[in-house]
N, C-alpha and C positions, 0 to 999 in steps of 0.2 A: 833686359836680355843680356846675357853674358856672351862675350866673344868666344868663338870656338864651338858654339852650340848651333842647333837648327831651330829656327822659329817656324812653328807649324800654325798656319791659319786654317781654321775649320769652320764649316757652315753646314746646315741641314739641306742644302740644295746646290745644284751645279752653278759654278760661277767662274768668271775670269778675274784674277787679282790684278788690279792696276796699281803698280807700286814703284817705289824709288828707294834707293839707299844713299842718295846724294842730294837731298833737298830739291828734287824734281829737275836736276840737271839732265838726268837721263831717266827714261821711264820704261818699265817692263810690263808686259801683259802676259800673265801666265794662266793657262787653263787649269782648273782644279782636276784632281784625280778622285774618282769615286771609290768608296769602300763597300763591302757587303753589309755594313751596319747602317747604311743610309746617310753617311757623313761624307762630304767632299772636303778635300784639303789641298793646300799648297805649302810646300816646304821651302824655306829661304835659309841657306847656310849663312851664318854670321862669321865672317873671317876675322883674323887678327887685325887686318887693316881697316876694318869698318869702324868709323867714328860717328858718322851722322846717324840720326834715328832712321828706322824703317817707317816710311809713311805709305799708307795704302787705302784703297777703297774697293768696293765690290761692284762688278757688273754682273747682274743676275741673268744667266743664260736663258732660263725658262720664261722669264717675264720680259726679257730684252730691255732691262731698265737698270739705271745706276742706283747705288745705295743712297746717295744724297748727302753723304758726309765722309770725311777722312778720319783715319785712325793713325796713331803714332805709337811706336814701341822704341823706347830709349835703349841705347847700347851702353853697357857698363864694361869696365875692365874685367 
């Protein structure tokens, strides 16, 4: 992912994105936004100061359950 862009995380169901931009030093929980197409999403702006990867997992709202794995998106110049 390039700095200055927006990372969009999409899924076919409602979720909370449990994520960090500083190797889990701080954690954010962001609820997804629904679309009329049946896709939910969370946007994460990638600033010029961002160096650490974005790490995240899903908490599925409808099932009240965690994804069970983490994902990572590297940040490039």
